[in-house]
C-alpha positions as CSV (number, residue, x, y, z in Angstrom):
1,X,97.8,200.7,126.8
2,X,98.6,204.3,125.7
3,X,97.9,205.7,129.1
4,X,99.7,202.6,131.1
5,X,102.6,204.7,132.3
6,X,101.2,208.0,132.8
7,X,102.4,209.8,135.9
8,X,99.6,212.1,137.9
9,X,101.8,215.1,137.6
10,X,101.9,214.4,133.9
11,X,98.1,213.7,133.7
12,X,97.5,217.3,136.1
13,X,100.3,219.0,134.2
14,X,98.2,218.4,130.5
15,X,95.1,220.1,132.5
16,X,95.5,223.9,131.8
17,X,92.6,225.0,133.7
18,X,92.8,225.4,137.2
19,X,88.9,225.1,137.8
20,X,89.1,221.6,136.8
21,X,92.2,220.6,139.7
22,X,90.0,222.6,142.3
23,X,86.8,220.4,141.3
24,X,89.1,217.5,141.5
25,X,90.5,217.9,144.9
26,X,86.9,219.5,146.3
27,X,85.5,215.7,145.1
28,X,88.5,213.8,146.4
29,X,87.1,216.0,150.1
30,X,83.8,215.3,149.3
31,X,84.0,211.3,149.0
32,X,86.7,210.7,151.0
33,X,89.9,210.0,148.5
34,X,92.8,211.0,149.9
35,X,94.7,210.5,146.7
36,X,92.4,212.2,145.1
37,X,92.6,214.7,147.7
38,X,96.0,215.7,148.4
39,X,97.5,215.1,144.8
40,X,94.5,217.5,143.4
41,X,95.8,220.1,146.7
42,X,99.6,219.5,145.5
43,X,98.8,220.5,141.7
44,X,97.5,223.5,143.1
45,X,100.2,224.2,145.1
46,X,102.6,224.5,142.7
47,X,100.5,226.6,140.4
48,X,100.9,228.7,143.4
49,X,96.6,229.1,144.3
50,X,96.8,228.8,148.1
51,X,94.0,230.9,148.3
52,X,92.0,228.0,146.4
53,X,93.0,225.5,148.7
54,X,92.3,227.6,151.8
55,X,88.7,228.3,150.8
56,X,88.2,224.5,149.5
57,X,89.9,223.0,152.9
58,X,87.2,226.1,154.7
59,X,84.9,224.3,153.5
60,X,85.4,220.9,154.0
61,X,85.5,222.0,157.1
62,X,82.4,223.4,157.7
63,X,80.6,220.6,155.9
64,X,82.6,218.1,158.4
65,X,84.5,216.3,155.6
66,X,88.0,218.0,157.4
67,X,88.1,216.0,160.3
68,X,91.4,216.4,162.2
69,X,92.7,213.0,163.6
70,X,91.7,211.1,160.3
71,X,94.2,209.7,157.2
72,X,93.2,212.7,154.9
73,X,93.4,215.4,157.3
74,X,97.1,213.8,158.1
75,X,98.2,213.5,154.7
76,X,96.5,217.0,153.7
77,X,98.9,217.9,157.0
78,X,102.0,216.4,155.9
79,X,101.3,218.0,152.3
80,X,100.7,221.4,153.8
81,X,103.3,221.7,156.5
82,X,106.3,220.3,153.8
83,X,105.1,222.1,150.8
84,X,103.9,225.7,151.6
85,X,106.1,227.3,152.9
86,X,105.3,230.5,151.1
87,X,102.2,230.7,152.7
88,X,102.7,230.9,156.5
89,X,98.6,230.3,157.2
90,X,98.7,226.7,155.2
91,X,102.1,226.1,156.6
92,X,101.0,226.3,160.4
93,X,97.2,225.4,159.5
94,X,99.2,221.8,158.2
95,X,101.3,221.4,161.3
96,X,97.9,221.8,163.5
97,X,96.1,219.4,161.7
98,X,99.0,216.9,162.4
99,X,98.6,217.5,165.7
100,X,95.2,216.6,165.8
101,X,93.7,220.5,165.6
102,X,92.5,222.6,163.3
103,X,88.9,221.4,163.0
104,X,87.4,224.2,162.3
105,X,89.4,225.3,158.9
106,X,91.8,227.5,158.3
107,X,90.2,230.8,158.3
108,X,87.9,230.4,161.6
109,X,91.2,228.5,163.2
110,X,93.3,231.8,162.2
111,X,90.9,233.8,164.1
112,X,90.5,231.6,167.3
113,X,93.2,231.6,170.1
114,X,94.1,227.8,168.8
115,X,96.6,229.3,166.0
116,X,97.9,231.6,168.3
117,X,100.9,228.9,169.6
118,X,101.7,228.2,165.9
119,X,102.7,232.2,165.5
120,X,104.9,234.5,166.8
121,X,102.8,237.0,168.7
122,X,103.7,239.7,166.6
123,X,102.1,242.5,164.4
124,X,102.3,240.5,161.7
125,X,100.3,237.8,163.2
126,X,97.6,240.5,163.8
127,X,97.2,241.3,160.3
128,X,97.4,237.8,159.1
129,X,94.5,236.9,161.7
130,X,92.6,240.2,161.1
131,X,92.5,240.1,157.2
132,X,93.0,236.8,156.4
133,X,89.2,235.8,155.7
134,X,88.8,239.0,153.7
135,X,91.6,238.2,151.6
136,X,91.8,234.6,150.5
137,X,87.7,235.2,150.0
138,X,88.7,238.3,147.9
139,X,90.9,236.7,145.6
140,X,88.8,233.4,145.5
141,X,86.0,234.9,144.9
142,X,87.8,237.0,141.7
143,X,89.3,233.9,140.5
144,X,85.9,231.9,140.7
145,X,83.5,234.7,139.1
146,X,86.0,234.7,136.2
147,X,85.9,231.0,135.6
148,X,82.8,229.9,136.9
149,X,81.0,230.2,133.5
150,X,84.0,228.2,131.9
151,X,83.8,225.6,134.2
152,X,80.4,224.6,133.6
153,X,80.8,224.6,129.7
154,X,83.7,222.0,130.6
155,X,81.7,219.9,132.6
156,X,79.2,220.0,130.0
157,X,81.7,218.9,127.5
158,X,83.2,216.3,129.3
159,X,82.8,212.5,129.0
160,X,82.3,212.5,132.3
161,X,79.5,209.4,133.3
162,X,76.5,211.3,134.7
163,X,77.1,210.2,138.4
164,X,80.1,212.4,138.4
165,X,78.5,214.8,136.3
166,X,76.2,215.2,139.3
167,X,78.9,215.4,141.4
168,X,81.2,217.9,139.7
169,X,78.2,220.2,139.0
170,X,77.4,220.0,142.7
171,X,80.7,221.1,143.3
172,X,80.4,224.2,140.6
173,X,77.0,225.2,142.7
174,X,79.3,225.6,146.2
175,X,81.6,227.5,144.2
176,X,78.3,229.9,143.0
177,X,76.9,229.8,146.7
178,X,80.8,230.7,147.9
179,X,80.8,233.9,145.2
180,X,77.5,234.8,146.4
181,X,78.6,234.7,149.9
182,X,81.9,236.5,149.2
183,X,80.4,239.4,147.2
184,X,78.0,240.1,150.0
185,X,80.6,240.4,152.6
186,X,82.9,242.5,150.2
187,X,80.0,245.1,149.3
188,X,78.3,245.4,153.3
189,X,79.5,248.7,154.0
190,X,82.2,248.9,157.0
191,X,81.3,250.1,160.2
């Protein structure tokens, strides 16, 4: 057995494509695998892809896969609180999840009155709140647009079992929907 002692960290480090780690994160959330979701999310933190984390968490909250008070939400909250100090939105969102709040997802939570008690009532928070969704969507859209074809090719070439491939392709289609939505918002005239 060659892989008996392979650690999760070594496994993720051997995968250079962040899109694959993102699929692991989304799949863990979708199927309720706390270990898969949290380990993949922490790898995204190491890679400093917090924009992807926020987008995936928002999508999970929108579809009812991230529910405060569950063990998964608690583990995600703890990880965000402890490891996302460079991203104030996600760190504060992690604290909210630990307190059983934040069921709307990080973007909607940041815009709501629920988030204000976690931030100073400063001008910085107002700017963060007003620009958060657009900033994350723009960054995520650019990233996913750049890598969506590569992700699809990887999935086609992978040796995933048919059921796993179907789940992964479903996640890839969610990316396409997210891209279209974000592009519509970005290209709408401001008024």
